[in-house]
TORVEXZA-26112 format. One record per residue: x, y, z of N, C-alpha, C, O in turn; residue in three letters. Coordinates in steps of 0.001 Angstrom, whole numbers, always signed. Atoms other than C-alpha are relative to their C-alpha. Example, Ala and Ser with C-alpha at 12.3 -4.5 7.8 and 13.67 -1.06 7.14 Angstrom:
<pts>
+---------+---------+---------+---------+---------+---------+---------+---------+---------+---------+---------+---------+---------+
|      nx |      ny |      nz |     cax |     cay |     caz |      cx |      cy |      cz |      ox |      oy |      oz | residuo |
+---------+---------+---------+---------+---------+---------+---------+---------+---------+---------+---------+---------+---------+
|    +890 |   -1190 |      +0 |  +12300 |   -4500 |   +7800 |    +900 |   +1200 |      +0 |   +1936 |   +1181 |    +665 |     ala |
|    -820 |   -1190 |     -60 |  +13670 |   -1060 |   +7140 |    -770 |   +1090 |    +730 |    -261 |   +2198 |    +899 |     ser |
+---------+---------+---------+---------+---------+---------+---------+---------+---------+---------+---------+---------+---------+
</pts>
This chain:
<pts>
+---------+---------+---------+---------+---------+---------+---------+---------+---------+---------+---------+---------+---------+
|      nx |      ny |      nz |     cax |     cay |     caz |      cx |      cy |      cz |      ox |      oy |      oz | residuo |
+---------+---------+---------+---------+---------+---------+---------+---------+---------+---------+---------+---------+---------+
|    +916 |    -479 |    +803 |  +84915 |  -69849 |  +86685 |    +236 |   +1606 |    -315 |    -284 |   +2312 |   -1179 |     unk |
|    -243 |   -1504 |    +276 |  +86326 |  -66435 |  +87067 |    +846 |    +251 |    -996 |   +1170 |   +1415 |   -1233 |     unk |
|    -918 |    -324 |   +1355 |  +88530 |  -66803 |  +84054 |    -945 |    +273 |   -1181 |    -957 |   +1222 |   -1965 |     unk |
|   +1511 |    -271 |    +835 |  +85194 |  -67470 |  +82127 |    -376 |   +1269 |      +0 |    -249 |   +2030 |    -959 |     unk |
|    +591 |   -1313 |    -274 |  +83723 |  -64594 |  +83536 |    +376 |   +1033 |    -340 |    -396 |   +1954 |    -605 |     unk |
|    -851 |   -1131 |    +272 |  +86335 |  -62339 |  +82849 |    +105 |     +19 |   -1572 |    +149 |   +1070 |   -2210 |     unk |
|    -227 |    +169 |   +1604 |  +86700 |  -63596 |  +79171 |   -1490 |    +393 |    -430 |   -1691 |   +1266 |   -1274 |     unk |
|   +1570 |   -1050 |    +529 |  +82616 |  -62846 |  +78839 |     +36 |   +1264 |     +34 |    -576 |   +1941 |    -793 |     unk |
|    +280 |   -1464 |    -472 |  +83051 |  -59634 |  +80245 |    +630 |    +616 |   -1212 |     +29 |   +1280 |   -2056 |     unk |
|    -793 |    -551 |   +1425 |  +85755 |  -58761 |  +77616 |    -874 |    -135 |   -1209 |   -1158 |    +894 |   -1822 |     unk |
|    +822 |    +352 |   +1164 |  +83670 |  -60229 |  +74894 |   -1346 |    +806 |     +26 |   -1881 |   +1110 |   -1041 |     unk |
|   +1317 |    -777 |     +61 |  +80482 |  -58314 |  +76002 |    +572 |   +1547 |    -362 |    -101 |   +2332 |   -1031 |     unk |
|    -712 |   -1369 |     -70 |  +82972 |  -55100 |  +76196 |    +198 |    +528 |   -1507 |     -37 |   +1650 |   -1956 |     unk |
|    -763 |     +12 |   +1477 |  +84422 |  -55698 |  +72583 |   -1565 |     -92 |    -798 |   -1711 |    +675 |   -1749 |     unk |
|   +1200 |     +53 |    +836 |  +80736 |  -56569 |  +71238 |    -626 |   +1117 |     +19 |    -953 |   +1642 |   -1045 |     unk |
|    +311 |   -1430 |    -133 |  +79436 |  -53289 |  +72918 |    +617 |   +1475 |    -877 |     +62 |   +2500 |   -1273 |     unk |
|    -833 |   -1300 |    +761 |  +82389 |  -51056 |  +71226 |    -522 |    -553 |   -1646 |    -882 |    +362 |   -2388 |     unk |
|     +61 |     -61 |   +1290 |  +81764 |  -52761 |  +67797 |   -1555 |    +288 |    -591 |   -1847 |    +899 |   -1619 |     unk |
|   +1538 |    -553 |    +377 |  +77835 |  -52509 |  +67735 |    -327 |   +1202 |    -345 |   -1282 |   +1509 |   -1059 |     unk |
|    +342 |   -1483 |     +99 |  +78132 |  -48940 |  +67902 |    +650 |    +684 |   -1200 |    +355 |   +1862 |   -1402 |     unk |
|    -548 |    -150 |   +1041 |  +80179 |  -48720 |  +64850 |    -641 |    +162 |   -1266 |   -1261 |    -842 |   -1616 |     unk |
|    +217 |    +349 |   +1306 |  +79277 |  -47682 |  +61273 |    +947 |     -58 |   -1033 |   +2078 |    +426 |   -1009 |     unk |
|   -1104 |    +305 |   +1103 |  +80750 |  -48716 |  +58156 |    -514 |   +1038 |   -1174 |   -1640 |    +984 |   -1670 |     unk |
|     +88 |   -1002 |    +656 |  +81078 |  -45807 |  +55998 |    +853 |    -279 |   -1302 |   +2059 |    -186 |   -1072 |     unk |
|    -737 |    +246 |   +1141 |  +82376 |  -46630 |  +52335 |    +963 |   +1004 |    -612 |    +768 |   +2195 |    -372 |     unk |
|    -996 |   -1064 |    +370 |  +85132 |  -44846 |  +50755 |    -624 |    +854 |    -925 |    -352 |   +2041 |    -742 |     unk |
|    +921 |    -656 |    +932 |  +82744 |  -43610 |  +47851 |    -781 |   +1095 |   +1044 |    -535 |   +2300 |    +988 |     unk |
|    +794 |    -725 |   -1142 |  +80386 |  -42259 |  +50807 |    +625 |   +1034 |    +732 |    +138 |   +2140 |    +966 |     unk |
|    -823 |   -1179 |    -799 |  +83193 |  -40568 |  +52764 |    +543 |   +1200 |   -1118 |    +557 |   +2365 |    -722 |     unk |
|    -221 |    -937 |    +817 |  +84356 |  -38712 |  +49572 |   -1292 |    +774 |    -526 |   -1034 |   +1893 |    -970 |     unk |
|    +895 |    -829 |    +328 |  +80845 |  -37487 |  +48683 |    -547 |    +717 |   +1158 |   -1373 |   +1598 |    +921 |     unk |
|    +540 |    -506 |    -955 |  +80172 |  -36566 |  +52320 |   +1075 |   +1076 |    +225 |    +712 |   +2179 |    +635 |     unk |
|   -1186 |   -1207 |    -260 |  +83852 |  -34550 |  +52541 |    -427 |   +1073 |   -1284 |    -351 |   +2291 |   -1119 |     unk |
|    +274 |   -1011 |    +965 |  +82739 |  -33015 |  +49121 |   -1155 |   +1066 |    +441 |   -1123 |   +2276 |    +221 |     unk |
|    +844 |    -775 |    -550 |  +79614 |  -31970 |  +50847 |    +168 |   +1027 |   +1066 |    -513 |   +2053 |   +1043 |     unk |
|    -661 |    -904 |    -755 |  +81285 |  -30261 |  +53561 |    +780 |   +1120 |    -594 |    +688 |   +2298 |    -246 |     unk |
|    -676 |   -1082 |    +704 |  +83531 |  -28545 |  +51316 |   -1024 |    +882 |    -756 |    -911 |   +2106 |    -703 |     unk |
|   +1080 |    -963 |    +725 |  +80640 |  -27165 |  +49280 |    -519 |    +794 |    +990 |    -503 |   +2020 |    +890 |     unk |
|    +595 |    -946 |   -1158 |  +79029 |  -26049 |  +52452 |    +673 |   +1178 |    +489 |    +110 |   +2248 |    +721 |     unk |
|    -828 |    -859 |    -474 |  +81999 |  -24300 |  +53589 |     +72 |   +1132 |   -1461 |    -186 |   +2319 |   -1266 |     unk |
|    +107 |    -953 |   +1144 |  +82251 |  -22599 |  +49863 |   -1371 |    +680 |     -73 |   -1342 |   +1863 |    -409 |     unk |
|   +1173 |    -448 |    +219 |  +78675 |  -21941 |  +49793 |    -538 |   +1179 |    +987 |   -1386 |   +2044 |    +767 |     unk |
|    +376 |    -861 |   -1070 |  +78578 |  -20172 |  +53068 |    +961 |   +1279 |     +43 |    +769 |   +2211 |    +824 |     unk |
|    -905 |   -1147 |    +504 |  +81529 |  -17797 |  +51659 |   -1008 |    +765 |   -1060 |   -1299 |   +1958 |    -980 |     unk |
|    +823 |   -1008 |    +863 |  +79291 |  -16805 |  +48877 |   -1391 |    +697 |    +582 |   -1924 |    +519 |   +1677 |     unk |
|   +1333 |    -755 |    -502 |  +76221 |  -14632 |  +49031 |   -1224 |    -770 |     +46 |   -1605 |   -1257 |   -1019 |     unk |
|   +1426 |    +589 |    -285 |  +72967 |  -16165 |  +50288 |   -1076 |    +661 |    -508 |   -2057 |      -7 |    -832 |     unk |
|    +886 |    -574 |    +591 |  +70995 |  -13382 |  +49014 |    +362 |   +1178 |    -725 |   +1563 |   +1447 |    -717 |     unk |
|    -720 |   -1242 |    +877 |  +71410 |  -10298 |  +46868 |    +804 |   +1030 |    +809 |   +1695 |   +1750 |    +358 |     unk |
|    -745 |   -1198 |    -999 |  +72598 |   -8101 |  +49690 |    +712 |    -683 |   +1106 |   +1458 |     +26 |   +1781 |     unk |
|    -128 |    +440 |   -1445 |  +73323 |  -10634 |  +52581 |   +1276 |   -1311 |    -310 |   +1165 |   -2224 |   -1128 |     unk |
|    -725 |   +1303 |    -413 |  +76209 |  -13052 |  +53380 |    -206 |    -851 |   +1155 |    -801 |    -382 |   +2126 |     unk |
|     +38 |    +678 |    -954 |  +76419 |  -15871 |  +55504 |    +597 |    +622 |   +1385 |    +219 |    +233 |   +2490 |     unk |
|    -521 |    -594 |   -1418 |  +78353 |  -13808 |  +58140 |    -718 |    +827 |    +461 |    -854 |    +984 |   +1674 |     unk |
|    +988 |    -937 |    -769 |  +75980 |  -11275 |  +58371 |   -1338 |    -602 |    +871 |   -1801 |    -235 |   +1950 |     unk |
|   +1114 |    +795 |    -746 |  +73104 |  -13765 |  +59044 |    +495 |    -773 |   +1527 |    -282 |    -961 |   +2462 |     unk |
|    -592 |    +655 |    -950 |  +75531 |  -15547 |  +61519 |    +221 |    +861 |   +1022 |    -215 |    +595 |   +2142 |     unk |
|    -567 |    -670 |   -1010 |  +77085 |  -12771 |  +63283 |    -970 |   +1414 |    +601 |    -861 |   +1876 |   +1737 |     unk |
|    +798 |   -1054 |     -79 |  +74370 |   -9784 |  +62877 |   -1231 |    -288 |    +296 |   -1838 |    +218 |    -647 |     unk |
|   +1150 |    +267 |    -135 |  +71070 |  -10906 |  +64118 |    -934 |   +1349 |    -154 |   -2118 |   +1238 |    -473 |     unk |
|    +849 |   -1053 |    +365 |  +69800 |   -7427 |  +63806 |    -113 |    +778 |   -1301 |    -721 |   +1839 |   -1435 |     unk |
|    +113 |    -217 |   +1330 |  +70116 |   -6973 |  +60407 |   -1357 |    -504 |    -685 |   -1836 |   -1630 |    -556 |     unk |
|   +1175 |    +188 |    +583 |  +66999 |   -6484 |  +58296 |    +235 |    -810 |   -1079 |    -649 |   -1636 |   -1306 |     unk |
|     +20 |    +660 |   +1444 |  +68290 |   -7939 |  +54952 |    -167 |   -1487 |    +196 |    -351 |   -2023 |    -897 |     unk |
|    +350 |   +1218 |    -234 |  +67772 |  -11357 |  +56215 |   -1131 |    -370 |    +698 |   -1643 |    +410 |   +1502 |     unk |
|   +1198 |    +339 |    -704 |  +64854 |  -13500 |  +57339 |    +386 |    -961 |    +859 |   +1487 |   -1491 |    +709 |     unk |
|    -423 |   +1044 |    -967 |  +64830 |  -15869 |  +60177 |    -141 |   -1325 |    -765 |    +387 |   -2140 |      -8 |     unk |
|     -36 |   +1385 |    +218 |  +64410 |  -19065 |  +58387 |   +1616 |    +156 |    -834 |   +2458 |    -726 |    -670 |     unk |
|   -1682 |    -196 |    +593 |  +67926 |  -17766 |  +56271 |    +745 |    -193 |   +1042 |   +1607 |   -1061 |    +896 |     unk |
|    -830 |    -171 |    -987 |  +69433 |  -17053 |  +59712 |     -43 |   -1555 |    +575 |   +1099 |   -1996 |    +707 |     unk |
|    +154 |   +1272 |    -211 |  +68241 |  -20777 |  +60856 |    +860 |    -848 |    -792 |   +1702 |   -1573 |    -261 |     unk |
|    -466 |    +713 |    +703 |  +69361 |  -22267 |  +57907 |   +1457 |    -199 |    +108 |   +2105 |   -1245 |    +127 |     unk |
|   -1379 |    -245 |    -138 |  +72632 |  -20782 |  +58231 |    +723 |    -731 |   +1050 |   +1834 |   -1194 |    +791 |     unk |
|    -408 |    +514 |    -980 |  +73160 |  -22194 |  +61584 |    -145 |   -1669 |     +84 |    +827 |   -2393 |    +295 |     unk |
|     +94 |   +1144 |    +882 |  +71616 |  -25482 |  +60595 |   +1378 |    -651 |    -618 |   +1949 |   -1620 |    -118 |     unk |
|   -1134 |    +347 |    +515 |  +74637 |  -25655 |  +58082 |   +1223 |    -103 |    +832 |   +1897 |   -1129 |    +917 |     unk |
|   -1274 |    +103 |   -1000 |  +77351 |  -24898 |  +60441 |     -24 |   -1230 |    +640 |    +892 |   -2052 |    +616 |     unk |
|     -27 |   +1036 |   -1358 |  +76162 |  -27291 |  +63080 |    -105 |   -1193 |    -824 |    +885 |   -1889 |   -1049 |     unk |
|    +219 |   +1551 |    +599 |  +74582 |  -30327 |  +61156 |    +333 |    -254 |   -1330 |      -7 |   -1334 |   -1814 |     unk |
|    -622 |    +105 |   +1153 |  +76243 |  -29739 |  +57895 |   +1328 |    -242 |     -41 |   +1836 |   -1085 |    -780 |     unk |
|   -1515 |      +7 |    -111 |  +79688 |  -29282 |  +58733 |    +661 |    -855 |   +1272 |   +1296 |   -1903 |   +1148 |     unk |
|    -440 |    +689 |   -1038 |  +80446 |  -30026 |  +62501 |    -284 |   -1415 |    +371 |    +567 |   -2161 |    +856 |     unk |
|    +561 |   +1382 |    -599 |  +78403 |  -33152 |  +63230 |    +644 |    -831 |   -1082 |   +1319 |   -1782 |    -686 |     unk |
|    -435 |    +970 |    +589 |  +79378 |  -34732 |  +60131 |   +1203 |    -194 |    -126 |   +1607 |   -1201 |    -708 |     unk |
|   -1558 |    +253 |    -230 |  +82840 |  -34407 |  +60668 |    +523 |    -649 |   +1266 |   +1579 |   -1275 |   +1355 |     unk |
|    -166 |   +1075 |   -1321 |  +82656 |  -35900 |  +64217 |    -521 |   -1143 |    -477 |    +205 |   -2123 |    -313 |     unk |
|    +465 |   +1637 |    +410 |  +80536 |  -38888 |  +62736 |   +1095 |    -590 |    -976 |   +1340 |   -1793 |   -1065 |     unk |
|   -1030 |    +751 |    +883 |  +83283 |  -39241 |  +60164 |   +1362 |    -580 |    +442 |   +2063 |   -1490 |      -2 |     unk |
|   -1050 |    +347 |    -802 |  +85818 |  -39287 |  +62472 |     +27 |   -1035 |   +1131 |    +863 |   -1914 |   +1340 |     unk |
|    +239 |   +1325 |   -1196 |  +84412 |  -41314 |  +65531 |    -664 |    -973 |    -944 |    -452 |   -2105 |    -509 |     unk |
|    +709 |   +1365 |    +583 |  +82394 |  -43686 |  +63005 |    -903 |    -608 |   +1228 |    -788 |   -1796 |   +1530 |     unk |
|    +675 |    +536 |    -852 |  +79862 |  -43913 |  +65818 |   -1610 |    +322 |    -629 |   -1984 |   +1387 |   -1121 |     unk |
|   +1561 |    -269 |    +511 |  +75844 |  -44639 |  +64866 |    -767 |   +1247 |    +563 |   -1649 |   +1828 |     -68 |     unk |
|    +726 |   -1212 |    -704 |  +74753 |  -41854 |  +67306 |    +170 |   +1382 |    -746 |    -637 |   +2205 |   -1178 |     unk |
|    -600 |   -1254 |   +1010 |  +76771 |  -39291 |  +65571 |    -586 |    +403 |   -1389 |    -942 |   +1524 |   -1752 |     unk |
|    +489 |    +351 |   +1073 |  +75676 |  -40570 |  +62326 |   -1442 |    +343 |    -541 |   -1915 |    +811 |   -1576 |     unk |
|   +1895 |    -215 |     +69 |  +71841 |  -40510 |  +63016 |    -164 |   +1449 |    +354 |   -1239 |   +1958 |     +37 |     unk |
|    +176 |   -1433 |    -532 |  +72370 |  -36903 |  +64492 |     +94 |    +546 |   -1165 |    -861 |   +1272 |   -1441 |     unk |
|    -573 |    -507 |    +864 |  +74169 |  -35972 |  +61365 |   -1012 |     -35 |   -1189 |   -1207 |    +889 |   -1979 |     unk |
|   +1031 |     +23 |   +1067 |  +71429 |  -37426 |  +59113 |   -1450 |    +800 |    +515 |   -2034 |   +1525 |    -290 |     unk |
|   +1075 |    -644 |    -171 |  +68420 |  -36154 |  +61071 |    +246 |   +1534 |    -160 |    -352 |   +2246 |    -966 |     unk |
|     -56 |   -1418 |    +631 |  +69808 |  -32734 |  +61272 |    +209 |    +387 |   -1377 |    -418 |   +1381 |   -1744 |     unk |
|     +26 |    -305 |   +1460 |  +70653 |  -32551 |  +57695 |   -1146 |    -125 |    -833 |   -1253 |    +462 |   -1910 |     unk |
|   +1247 |     +75 |    +550 |  +67330 |  -33573 |  +56839 |    -822 |   +1294 |    +592 |   -1488 |   +2024 |    -142 |     unk |
|    +778 |   -1207 |    -627 |  +65820 |  -30932 |  +59071 |    +650 |   +1333 |    -618 |    -100 |   +2309 |    -622 |     unk |
|    -838 |   -1235 |    +566 |  +68455 |  -28208 |  +57422 |    -819 |     -20 |   -1727 |   -1230 |    +967 |   -2337 |     unk |
|    +750 |     -75 |   +1156 |  +66854 |  -29437 |  +54138 |   -1281 |    +749 |    -113 |   -1424 |   +1630 |    -961 |     unk |
|   +1250 |    -515 |    -401 |  +63526 |  -28460 |  +55144 |    -130 |   +1553 |    +301 |    -973 |   +2317 |    -170 |     unk |
|     -95 |   -1327 |    -343 |  +64589 |  -25261 |  +56745 |    +563 |    +734 |   -1242 |    +313 |   +1930 |   -1390 |     unk |
|    -515 |    -634 |   +1251 |  +66389 |  -24543 |  +53394 |   -1095 |    +260 |   -1030 |    -910 |   +1119 |   -1893 |     unk |
|   +1198 |    -207 |    +787 |  +63251 |  -24600 |  +51614 |    -637 |   +1127 |    +366 |    -889 |   +1986 |    -479 |     unk |
|    +541 |   -1010 |    -457 |  +61710 |  -22307 |  +53811 |    +857 |   +1351 |    -137 |    +395 |   +2485 |    -261 |     unk |
|    -971 |   -1148 |    +207 |  +64673 |  -20124 |  +53510 |    +169 |    +787 |   -1305 |    +364 |   +1996 |   -1432 |     unk |
|    +119 |    -262 |   +1261 |  +64600 |  -20072 |  +49951 |   -1319 |    +651 |    -364 |   -1190 |   +1575 |   -1168 |     unk |
|   +1144 |    -245 |     +81 |  +60945 |  -19423 |  +49889 |    -231 |   +1625 |    +803 |    -998 |   +2473 |    +345 |     unk |
|     -12 |   -1255 |    -729 |  +61357 |  -16397 |  +52379 |    +554 |   +1020 |    -784 |     -80 |   +1989 |   -1201 |     unk |
|    -701 |    -932 |    +540 |  +64049 |  -14717 |  +50818 |    -757 |    +484 |   -1720 |    -734 |   +1589 |   -2261 |     unk |
|    +611 |    -426 |   +1236 |  +62127 |  -14981 |  +47412 |   -1376 |    +885 |    -125 |   -1702 |   +1677 |   -1009 |     unk |
|   +1327 |    -842 |    -395 |  +58785 |  -13625 |  +48773 |    +288 |   +1096 |   +1100 |    -668 |   +1615 |   +1675 |     unk |
|    -432 |   -1214 |    -746 |  +60886 |  -10927 |  +50946 |    -560 |   +1078 |    -464 |    -228 |   +1361 |   -1616 |     unk |
|     -23 |    -917 |    +788 |  +59178 |   -7829 |  +50506 |    +681 |   +1388 |    +932 |    +438 |   +1617 |   +2117 |     unk |
|    -905 |    -614 |    -873 |  +61678 |   -5001 |  +51388 |    +364 |   +1228 |   -1005 |     +32 |   +1053 |   -2177 |     unk |
|    -167 |   -1089 |    +876 |  +62766 |   -1629 |  +49790 |    +841 |    -250 |    -936 |    +578 |    +442 |   -1920 |     unk |
|   -1078 |    +333 |    +660 |  +65846 |   -3083 |  +47994 |    -430 |   -1498 |    -602 |   -1146 |   -2212 |    +101 |     unk |
|    +162 |   +1223 |    +469 |  +65648 |   -6218 |  +45765 |    +537 |   -1177 |    +680 |   +1759 |   -1277 |    +798 |     unk |
|    -464 |   +1390 |    -509 |  +65959 |   -9583 |  +47360 |    -209 |   -1353 |    -728 |   -1375 |   -1674 |    -958 |     unk |
|    +411 |   +1473 |    +301 |  +66170 |  -13097 |  +46010 |   +1180 |    -843 |    +467 |   +2317 |    -565 |    +846 |     unk |
|   -1320 |   +1300 |    -512 |  +68047 |  -16276 |  +46838 |   +1126 |    +265 |   -1091 |   +1006 |    +757 |   -2213 |     unk |
|   -1233 |    -328 |    +869 |  +71458 |  -16123 |  +45492 |    +667 |   -1483 |     +52 |    +154 |   -2451 |    +612 |     unk |
|    -408 |   +1344 |    +363 |  +73835 |  -18943 |  +44457 |    +406 |    -792 |   +1252 |    +141 |   -1988 |   +1369 |     unk |
|    -447 |    +660 |   -1486 |  +75375 |  -19647 |  +48171 |   -1070 |    -615 |    +437 |    -901 |   -1820 |    +620 |     unk |
|   +1313 |    +822 |    -406 |  +71866 |  -20640 |  +49262 |    -250 |   -1258 |    -527 |    -353 |   -2363 |      +7 |     unk |
|    +459 |   +1217 |    +939 |  +71065 |  -22664 |  +46414 |   +1180 |   -1321 |    +376 |    +833 |   -2466 |    +668 |     unk |
|   -1180 |    +547 |     -86 |  +74602 |  -24141 |  +46803 |    -157 |   -1165 |   +1590 |    -140 |   -2380 |   +1788 |     unk |
|    +120 |    +746 |   -1523 |  +74197 |  -24964 |  +50645 |   -1139 |   -1049 |    -106 |    -993 |   -2194 |    +322 |     unk |
|   +1131 |    +841 |    -177 |  +70744 |  -26399 |  +50107 |    +155 |   -1268 |    -631 |    -224 |   -2271 |     -27 |     unk |
|    -106 |    +877 |    +913 |  +71525 |  -28637 |  +47395 |   +1299 |   -1194 |    +699 |   +1263 |   -2425 |    +715 |     unk |
|    -855 |    +972 |    -882 |  +74616 |  -29973 |  +49433 |    -638 |    -834 |   +1420 |    -368 |   -2003 |   +1698 |     unk |
|    +409 |    +471 |   -1011 |  +72719 |  -30423 |  +52622 |    -994 |   -1322 |    -516 |   -1088 |   -2340 |    +170 |     unk |
|   +1004 |    +959 |    +467 |  +70138 |  -32564 |  +50584 |    +702 |   -1530 |    -441 |    +310 |   -2675 |    -213 |     unk |
|    -878 |   +1193 |    +370 |  +72750 |  -34848 |  +49147 |    +716 |    -577 |   +1305 |    +912 |   -1785 |   +1432 |     unk |
|    -583 |    +520 |   -1282 |  +74418 |  -35035 |  +52669 |   -1207 |   -1140 |    +848 |   -1029 |   -2162 |   +1511 |     unk |
|   +1036 |    +797 |    -719 |  +71108 |  -36321 |  +53888 |    -154 |   -1265 |    -811 |    -172 |   -2326 |    -188 |     unk |
|     +37 |    +908 |    +889 |  +70816 |  -38507 |  +51016 |   +1056 |   -1417 |    +162 |    +784 |   -2614 |     +73 |     unk |
|    -874 |   +1166 |    -367 |  +73992 |  -40412 |  +51807 |    +152 |    -464 |   +1501 |    +752 |   -1512 |   +1738 |     unk |
|    -169 |    +434 |   -1076 |  +73805 |  -40581 |  +55353 |   -1262 |    -741 |    +299 |   -1204 |   -1389 |   +1343 |     unk |
|   +1144 |    +822 |    -224 |  +70410 |  -42200 |  +55298 |    +239 |   -1839 |      -9 |     -90 |   -2584 |    +914 |     unk |
|    -467 |   +1200 |    +127 |  +71714 |  -45625 |  +53966 |    +658 |    -491 |   +1094 |    +300 |   -1489 |   +1719 |     unk |
|    -899 |    +430 |   -1109 |  +74531 |  -45652 |  +56493 |    -809 |    -163 |   +1361 |    -671 |   -1208 |   +1997 |     unk |
|    +768 |     -46 |   -1247 |  +72293 |  -44976 |  +59464 |    -814 |   -1153 |     +50 |    -906 |   -1717 |   +1141 |     unk |
|   +1110 |    +902 |    +200 |  +69694 |  -47539 |  +58237 |    +545 |   -1331 |     -51 |    -187 |   -2297 |    +166 |     unk |
|    -408 |    +990 |    +416 |  +72078 |  -50019 |  +57457 |    +632 |    -795 |   +1501 |   +1014 |   -1965 |   +1502 |     unk |
|    -742 |    +427 |   -1218 |  +73463 |  -50440 |  +61267 |   -1095 |    +299 |    +953 |   -1759 |   +1335 |    +907 |     unk |
|    +935 |    -262 |   -1194 |  +71258 |  -50924 |  +64365 |    +553 |    +391 |   +1198 |   +1574 |    -146 |   +1628 |     unk |
|    -476 |    -948 |   -1188 |  +71680 |  -48653 |  +67365 |    +274 |   -1191 |   +1080 |    -165 |   -2341 |   +1091 |     unk |
|    -312 |   +1075 |   -1129 |  +73044 |  -50325 |  +70378 |   -1128 |    -693 |    +793 |   -2179 |    -166 |   +1157 |     unk |
|    +926 |    +332 |    -926 |  +71449 |  -52814 |  +72334 |     +39 |    +158 |   +1375 |   +1086 |     -86 |   +1976 |     unk |
|    -117 |    -553 |   -1734 |  +70622 |  -51734 |  +76021 |    -471 |   -1341 |    +565 |      -9 |   -1697 |   +1649 |     unk |
|    +195 |   +1122 |   -1174 |  +68870 |  -55150 |  +76966 |    +895 |    -938 |    -371 |   +1590 |    -848 |   -1383 |     unk |
|    -820 |    +962 |     +94 |  +70610 |  -58220 |  +77500 |    -577 |   -1017 |   -1404 |   -1749 |   -1126 |   -1765 |     unk |
|    +801 |    +952 |   +1116 |  +70409 |  -60834 |  +74381 |    -832 |    -778 |    +501 |    -868 |    -959 |   +1718 |     unk |
|   +1090 |    +683 |    -408 |  +67483 |  -63030 |  +74265 |    +568 |   -1463 |    +539 |    -104 |   -2269 |   +1182 |     unk |
|    -537 |   +1716 |    -309 |  +69664 |  -66340 |  +74801 |    +745 |    +265 |   +1248 |   +1513 |    -578 |   +1711 |     unk |
|    -903 |     -51 |   -1194 |  +71117 |  -64921 |  +77781 |    -653 |    -675 |   +1172 |   -1796 |    -311 |   +1449 |     unk |
|    +422 |   +1109 |   -1159 |  +70577 |  -67581 |  +80793 |    -399 |   -1089 |    -873 |    -549 |   -2162 |    -288 |     unk |
|    +479 |   +1187 |    +504 |  +69476 |  -69855 |  +78089 |   +1223 |   -1414 |     -60 |   +1127 |   -2514 |    +483 |     unk |
|   -1211 |    +813 |     +36 |  +73054 |  -71514 |  +77096 |    +966 |    +125 |   +1184 |   +2030 |    -482 |   +1310 |     unk |
|   -1317 |    -232 |   -1136 |  +74881 |  -70412 |  +80128 |    -987 |    +373 |    +899 |   -1901 |   +1167 |    +677 |     unk |
|    +718 |    -497 |   -1585 |  +73441 |  -70260 |  +83825 |     +84 |   +1266 |     +57 |    +874 |   +1747 |    -755 |     unk |
|    +104 |   -1467 |    -320 |  +72824 |  -66722 |  +84956 |    +683 |    +176 |   +1201 |   +1380 |   +1181 |   +1342 |     unk |
|    -646 |    -119 |   -1151 |  +74044 |  -67366 |  +88312 |   +1447 |    -345 |    -220 |   +2153 |    +102 |    +684 |     unk |
|   -1221 |    +539 |     +19 |  +77350 |  -68896 |  +87162 |    +621 |   -1294 |     +25 |   +1783 |   -1628 |    -208 |     unk |
|    -354 |   +1307 |    -233 |  +76973 |  -72375 |  +87862 |     +54 |    -908 |   -1244 |    +362 |   -2094 |   -1129 |     unk |
+---------+---------+---------+---------+---------+---------+---------+---------+---------+---------+---------+---------+---------+
</pts>
């Protein structure tokens, strides 16, 4: 029975590894890679009339950017660029779920960033600019692409299968 138990252990290990993988089709990979590229370009473009993303990310004491714009740029870097790249390379369900949830949250924060920049009262003119709109659109598309990928695969099972011990005895006899 030792050989059979070792074989079952190997099968359980393989099943556990395969169960956590997600399948991302070629078209979705291309769309997600395009979203990441658009986010990088959007971060290089001006976010508001007088603010670039480098100003919002590196100089938190600047008065030209509102807090939602700063938080949005951080979400774009983390959940729009870094986590999706990890999820695409590793193809793990957990990373894909974090990318989807993070980009969804970034979409909401992006809405607040646009509203805050449009309604900002300041001495100089402030308005959302092309970089902010481009990042916001790319994050929303990324969320829409990640959603079916995450929902099509169930997360890892932590409990033993329902048939455990029914077809084969638990004590190995």
